C-alpha positions in Angstrom: -8.3 8.9 -26.3 -8.0 5.7 -24.3 -8.6 5.8 -20.5 -9.0 3.0 -18.0 -11.5 3.2 -15.0 -9.7 1.3 -12.3 -10.6 0.0 -8.8 -9.3 -2.5 -6.3 -10.5 -4.3 -3.2 -8.1 -5.1 -0.5 -7.6 -6.8 2.9 -7.2 -3.5 4.7 -6.0 0.1 4.4 -2.2 0.0 4.3 0.0 -2.3 2.2 3.1 -1.6 4.3 1.3 -3.1 7.3 0.9 -6.4 5.3 -2.4 -5.8 3.6 -2.9 -7.0 0.0 -5.1 -6.7 -3.0 -7.9 -9.3 -3.4 -9.6 -8.0 -6.6 -8.8 -5.8 -9.5 -11.3 -4.3 -12.0 -10.6 -2.2 -15.1 -13.0 -0.7 -17.7 -11.8 0.6 -21.0 -13.0 4.0 -22.2 -12.4 5.5 -25.7 -13.2 9.2 -26.0 -15.1 8.8 -22.7 -17.4 6.0 -23.9 -17.3 2.5 -22.5 -16.1 0.0 -25.2 -17.2 -3.2 -23.4 -13.6 -4.3 -22.9 -12.5 -4.9 -19.4 -9.9 -6.7 -17.2 -11.0 -8.5 -14.0 -9.2 -10.7 -11.6 -9.5 -12.1 -8.0 -6.2 -12.4 -6.3 -5.1 -14.8 -3.6 -3.6 -12.4 -0.9 -1.6 -15.1 0.8 -3.0 -14.0 4.1 -6.3 -13.9 6.0 -9.1 -11.5 5.1 -10.5 -9.7 8.3 -14.2 -10.1 8.8 -14.7 -6.3 9.0 -13.4 -6.1 5.4 -15.4 -9.1 4.3 -18.5 -7.2 5.5 -17.6 -4.4 3.0 -16.8 -6.4 -0.1 -18.0 -9.9 0.6 -14.7 -11.6 -0.5 -13.7 -14.3 1.9 -10.4 -16.1 2.4 -12.1 -19.4 1.4 -13.3 -17.9 -1.9 -9.7 -16.7 -2.7 -7.9 -19.9 -1.8 -7.8 -21.2 -5.4 -7.3 -17.8 -7.1 -4.0 -16.8 -8.7 -1.3 -15.0 -6.9 -0.7 -11.4 -8.0 2.5 -12.2 -9.8 0.6 -14.6 -12.1 -1.8 -11.9 -13.4 0.5 -8.9 -13.2 1.7 -9.1 -16.8 -1.9 -9.4 -18.1 -3.0 -6.4 -16.0 -0.1 -4.2 -17.3 -0.8 -5.3 -20.9 -4.4 -4.3 -20.5 -3.8 -0.9 -19.0 -0.8 -0.1 -21.3 0.2 3.5 -21.0 -3.4 4.8 -20.7 -4.4 7.3 -18.0 -6.1 5.6 -15.0 -9.4 7.0 -13.8 -9.5 6.3 -10.0 -11.7 7.5 -7.2 -9.3 8.4 -4.4 -6.2 7.6 -6.5 -3.7 7.6 -3.7 -5.2 4.5 -2.1 -5.3 2.3 -5.3 -2.0 3.5 -6.6 -0.1 2.7 -3.4 -1.6 -0.8 -3.4 -1.0 -1.7 -7.0 2.5 -0.4 -6.9 3.2 -2.3 -3.7 2.1 -5.5 -5.5 4.0 -4.7 -8.6 7.2 -4.0 -6.7 6.8 -7.2 -4.7 6.4 -9.2 -7.9 9.4 -7.5 -9.6 7.3 -5.6 -12.2 7.6 -1.9 -13.1 5.5 0.5 -11.0 2.8 2.8 -12.4 3.6 6.5 -12.4 1.1 8.2 -10.0 1.0 11.1 -12.5 -1.0 8.8 -14.8 -3.9 8.9 -12.4 -7.0 11.0 -13.0 -8.6 11.3 -9.5 -12.4 11.7 -9.7 -12.5 12.5 -6.0 -10.3 15.6 -6.6 -12.4 16.6 -9.6 -15.7 16.1 -7.7 -14.5 18.2 -4.7 -13.6 21.0 -7.0 -16.8 20.8 -9.0 -19.2 20.4 -6.0 -17.6 22.1 -3.0 -19.2 21.1 0.3 -21.3 18.3 -1.2 -20.9 14.6 -0.6 -18.5 13.1 -3.2 -18.4 9.4 -2.4 -18.9 7.1 -5.3 -22.4 6.4 -4.1 -23.2 10.1 -3.8 -21.9 10.8 -7.3 -23.8 7.9 -8.8 -27.0 9.5 -7.3 -26.1 12.9 -8.7 -25.5 11.6 -12.2 -28.3 9.1 -12.2 -26.1 6.0 -12.4 -28.0 2.9 -11.4 -26.8 1.5 -8.1 -29.2 -1.4 -7.8 -26.5 -4.1 -8.3 -24.2 -2.7 -5.6 -25.1 -4.7 -2.5 -21.4 -4.7 -1.6 -18.3 -3.1 -2.9 -16.6 -4.9 -5.8 -13.7 -3.8 -8.0 -15.2 -4.6 -11.4 -18.6 -3.2 -10.5 -17.2 -0.1 -8.9 -15.0 0.4 -12.0 -18.1 0.3 -14.1 -19.9 2.8 -11.9 -16.8 5.0 -11.8 -16.6 5.0 -15.6 -20.2 6.3 -15.8 -19.6 8.9 -13.1 -16.4 10.1 -14.9 -18.4 10.5 -18.1 -20.9 12.7 -16.1 -18.1 14.7 -14.4 -16.5 15.5 -17.7 -19.6 16.6 -19.5 -21.3 13.5 -20.9 -20.8 11.4 -23.9 -19.2 13.0 -27.0 -21.2 14.6 -29.8 -20.5 11.7 -32.2 -23.0 9.7 -30.3 -25.9 11.9 -31.5 -27.9 10.8 -34.4 -29.4 13.0 -37.2 -32.5 13.7 -35.2 -30.4 15.5 -32.6 -28.8 18.1 -34.9 -30.6 21.0 -33.3 -29.2 20.0 -29.8 -25.8 19.3 -31.3 -25.6 22.9 -32.5 -25.5 23.9 -28.8 -22.7 21.5 -27.9 -19.4 22.9 -26.6 -16.3 21.9 -28.6 -13.2 21.2 -26.5 -9.8 20.8 -28.1 -7.9 17.6 -27.4 -4.1 17.2 -27.0 -3.9 16.7 -30.8 -5.9 19.8 -31.5 -8.8 17.7 -32.7 -12.2 18.7 -31.4 -14.4 16.5 -29.3 -17.9 17.8 -28.6 -19.7 17.3 -25.3 -23.4 17.8 -24.8 -24.5 20.3 -22.0 -25.6 18.3 -19.0 -28.4 19.2 -16.6 -27.3 18.5 -13.0 -30.0 17.3 -10.7 -29.9 18.7 -7.1 -30.2 16.2 -4.3 -33.0 16.5 -1.7 -30.3 17.4 0.8 -29.0 20.2 -1.4 -32.5 21.6 -1.9 -33.2 21.6 1.8 -29.8 23.4 2.5 -30.7 26.0 -0.1 -34.1 26.6 1.4 -32.4 27.0 4.9 -29.8 29.4 3.5 -32.5 31.5 1.7 -34.7 31.7 4.9 -31.7 32.9 7.0 -30.4 35.5 4.5 -33.6 36.8 2.9 -36.4 37.6 5.4 -39.8 38.4 4.1 -38.9 37.6 0.5 -41.7 38.6 -2.0 -42.1 34.9 -3.0 -43.0 34.1 0.6 -45.6 36.8 0.9 
């Protein structure tokens, strides 16, 4: 199954107030494994980039001055994503921006139902916990050392790895012969075509914050517990 991890950087929060996309990043996944194929483009927004936003992603108006307009890269973007589901963290934000740009350039919009929102998945899976992309990277052991600022391609790469973690890890076909014993314990999940894809059990590591909250909960609910004697 082909999926696309997708992210954008913009000049602000609301396209209907004149804000525009300045960067697009897409990472291809096949059966929840990164293939190495990607789409990346910086986009001239035809407007200024507020300093408060530059502080977040580091993309300046001067840097974007010679970059293509969105309408020049729209066809390439649509060809790359095809009809694949789009994996997005906070899908409503990126979908409204990409569809605003597509409409403005007279290209067909993307159906919001194609979006797989990792923010929604994470909130359901870890109620009460922090579910920002950074927090999920920490939870799943995804390396954040390159992320000095936000960036659409880098964040799409991080999101792809987080999505793999959220959905149970890489599929069983990635295991070699030496892993047969572990593979016997893998859970098989039917796909749309009733083929079976296997996912290895994943051990989730508690954050220091979660450990402290658990200790606080236990101390309030269980007084004089035998393990504290």
